[in-house]
N, CA, C and O of each residue as an XYZ file, in Angstrom:
264
protein
N     123.151     51.565     88.764
C     122.420     52.977     89.241
C     123.209     53.357     90.340
O     123.104     54.559     90.582
N     123.905     52.788     91.027
C     124.718     53.842     91.691
C     125.814     54.760     90.808
O     126.002     55.914     91.195
N     126.312     54.425     89.999
C     127.287     54.983     88.669
C     126.469     56.337     88.499
O     126.651     57.529     88.747
N     125.256     55.365     87.830
C     124.239     56.554     86.953
C     123.719     57.948     88.005
O     123.508     59.074     87.554
N     123.591     57.593     89.360
C     123.341     58.553     90.417
C     124.040     59.390     90.498
O     123.760     60.589     90.473
N     125.582     58.650     90.664
C     126.750     59.685     91.002
C     126.959     60.819     90.340
O     127.238     61.884     90.891
N     126.786     60.582     88.630
C     127.121     60.932     87.514
C     126.150     62.096     87.898
O     126.705     63.157     88.187
N     124.701     62.058     87.947
C     123.768     62.462     87.554
C     124.098     63.729     88.682
O     124.081     64.893     88.283
N     124.375     63.427     90.015
C     124.890     64.689     91.144
C     125.857     65.343     90.722
O     125.888     66.529     91.047
N     126.633     64.961     90.118
C     128.042     65.538     89.925
C     127.383     66.559     88.623
O     127.625     67.765     88.578
N     126.696     65.986     87.805
C     126.022     66.976     86.709
C     125.110     67.905     87.419
O     125.294     69.053     87.014
N     124.557     67.857     87.970
C     123.949     68.935     88.897
C     124.633     69.827     89.560
O     124.372     71.030     89.576
N     125.243     69.464     89.949
C     126.661     70.510     91.151
C     127.231     71.273     89.893
O     127.554     72.443     90.093
N     127.366     70.855     88.852
C     127.887     71.581     88.070
C     127.114     72.494     87.293
O     127.808     73.427     86.889
N     126.312     72.531     87.058
C     125.142     73.343     86.773
C     124.854     74.332     87.723
O     124.669     75.510     87.415
N     124.790     73.715     89.343
C     124.656     74.706     89.962
C     125.389     75.593     90.168
O     125.133     76.772     89.925
N     126.816     75.004     90.836
C     128.548     76.033     90.267
C     128.305     77.403     89.292
O     128.355     78.608     89.536
N     127.999     76.568     87.993
C     127.916     77.893     86.841
C     126.898     78.613     87.004
O     127.098     79.749     86.574
N     125.598     78.420     87.558
C     124.582     79.574     88.011
C     125.176     80.397     88.659
O     125.100     81.573     88.302
N     125.875     80.073     89.696
C     126.213     80.767     90.821
C     127.662     81.781     90.179
O     128.057     82.778     90.784
N     128.019     81.498     89.442
C     129.392     82.184     88.580
C     128.637     83.011     88.058
O     128.828     84.198     88.322
N     127.455     82.591     87.079
C     127.287     83.501     85.977
C     126.275     84.797     87.204
O     126.358     85.984     86.889
N     125.557     84.487     88.280
C     125.027     85.148     88.591
C     126.476     86.555     89.551
O     126.343     87.753     89.799
N     127.274     85.913     89.721
C     128.208     86.684     90.616
C     128.607     87.526     89.423
O     128.456     88.741     89.551
N     129.083     87.078     88.308
C     129.537     87.978     87.244
C     128.528     89.156     87.052
O     128.909     90.312     86.868
N     127.143     88.766     87.109
C     126.471     89.446     86.177
C     125.785     90.595     87.179
O     125.185     91.629     86.886
N     126.109     90.008     88.474
C     125.736     90.988     89.802
C     127.025     92.140     89.317
O     126.706     93.191     88.761
N     128.535     91.790     89.607
C     129.734     92.279     89.401
C     129.338     93.472     88.241
O     129.685     94.645     88.376
N     128.615     93.006     87.174
C     129.118     93.791     86.015
C     127.677     94.879     86.177
O     127.954     96.042     85.884
N     126.641     94.715     86.473
C     125.653     95.979     87.051
C     125.998     96.555     88.097
O     125.437     97.651     88.075
N     126.772     96.427     89.273
C     127.048     97.275     89.910
C     128.205     98.067     89.228
O     128.096     99.293     89.198
N     129.198     97.534     88.730
C     129.844     98.283     87.995
C     129.976     99.725     86.771
O     130.764    100.579     86.365
N     128.033     99.009     86.535
C     127.309     99.787     85.081
C     126.470    101.034     85.949
O     126.107    102.049     85.353
N     126.231    100.856     87.290
C     125.368    101.536     88.230
C     126.127    102.753     88.788
O     125.454    103.778     88.679
N     127.109    102.905     89.249
C     127.834    103.670     89.459
C     127.317    104.491     90.780
O     126.808    103.938     91.755
N     127.502    105.708     90.671
C     126.588    106.436     91.811
C     125.285    106.840     91.930
O     124.963    107.821     91.259
N     124.309    106.227     92.746
C     122.759    106.482     92.411
C     122.586    107.970     92.512
O     121.567    108.428     91.994
N     123.480    108.854     93.140
C     122.781    109.942     93.178
C     122.947    110.862     91.908
O     122.504    112.010     91.932
N     123.672    110.287     90.650
C     123.932    110.340     89.449
C     122.653    110.145     88.556
O     122.349    110.807     87.563
N     122.047    109.213     89.057
C     121.058    108.658     88.329
C     119.713    109.422     88.382
O     118.743    109.158     87.672
N     119.780    110.452     89.358
C     118.660    111.169     89.958
C     118.372    112.332     88.763
O     119.190    113.244     88.644
N     117.091    112.271     87.811
C     117.032    113.326     86.940
C     115.619    114.155     87.573
O     114.554    113.555     87.425
N     115.593    115.191     88.106
C     114.370    115.797     89.071
C     114.258    116.848     88.228
O     115.183    117.659     88.166
N     112.909    117.025     87.312
C     112.421    118.372     86.825
C     111.068    118.425     86.766
O     110.361    117.431     86.934
N     110.619    119.616     86.517
C     108.975    119.924     86.758
C     108.805    121.275     87.587
O     109.755    121.986     87.915
N     107.891    121.451     87.789
C     107.661    122.880     88.240
C     106.760    122.380     89.994
O     106.209    121.341     90.360
N     106.996    123.660     90.644
C     106.536    123.283     92.208
C     105.294    123.077     92.351
O     104.626    123.916     91.747
N     104.606    122.192     92.985
C     103.337    121.744     93.197
C     102.924    122.105     94.871
O     103.647    121.826     95.827
N     101.770    122.696     94.940
C     100.882    122.844     96.252
C     100.456    121.868     96.587
O      99.668    121.418     95.755
N     100.618    121.086     97.695
C     100.043    119.992     97.870
C      99.288    120.071     99.012
O      99.752    120.603    100.020
N      98.032    119.545     98.976
C      96.496    119.871     99.775
C      96.221    118.739    100.642
O      96.488    117.559    100.412
N      95.748    119.152    101.501
C      95.464    118.226    102.504
C      94.106    116.910    102.213
O      94.096    115.687    102.070
N      93.203    117.881    102.235
C      91.971    116.962    101.591
C      91.334    117.594    100.382
O      91.780    118.570     99.779
N      90.244    116.926    100.100
C      89.929    117.458     98.518
C      88.878    118.889     98.639
O      88.649    119.780     97.822
N      88.424    118.676     99.900
C      87.311    120.121     99.956
C      87.932    121.596     99.447
O      87.712    122.468     98.607
N      89.341    121.102    101.099
C      90.094    122.688    100.573
C      90.439    123.207     99.094
O      90.599    124.314     98.580
N      90.479    121.734     98.613
C      91.115    122.003     97.493
C      90.187    122.547     96.230
O      90.461    123.064     95.147
N      89.248    122.266     96.740
C      87.606    122.436     95.702
C      87.407    123.814     96.174
O      86.867    124.476     95.287
N      87.635    124.474     97.211
C      87.171    125.650     98.087
C      88.428    126.824     97.284
O      88.272    128.045     97.259
N      89.485    126.173     96.756
C      90.747    127.257     96.612
C      90.572    127.243     95.512
O      90.891    128.355     95.092
N      90.158    126.481     94.539
C      90.062    126.005     93.470
C      88.768    126.749     92.158
O      88.881    127.080     90.978
N      87.671    126.753     93.098
C      86.733    127.178     92.619
C      86.350    128.575     92.369
O      85.871    129.259     93.274
N      86.615    129.212     90.706
C      86.489    130.621     90.259
C      85.285    131.230     91.098
O      85.011    132.393     90.804
N      84.778    130.836     91.759
C      83.283    131.570     92.417
C      83.789    132.175     93.755
O      83.207    133.104     94.316
N      85.158    131.454     94.327
C      85.399    131.896     95.397
C      86.524    133.158     95.425
O      86.860    133.795     96.423
N      87.119    133.374     93.722
C      88.018    134.422     93.579
C      87.422    135.701     93.915
O      88.090    136.733     93.840
């Protein structure tokens, strides 16, 4: 019984260590692929005016107020 328990503990320890090593390799791979975060930014579009509240937006956009 003790031998099987020790064998099982050893197997679990090996599995945990393998998972840690895989996670480290995966982290290193993704960090190498990521590179500079500023290069990932893609900003496109047009300028938009921000309005603080809905009432002023409705007043400004209403064709009757022009």
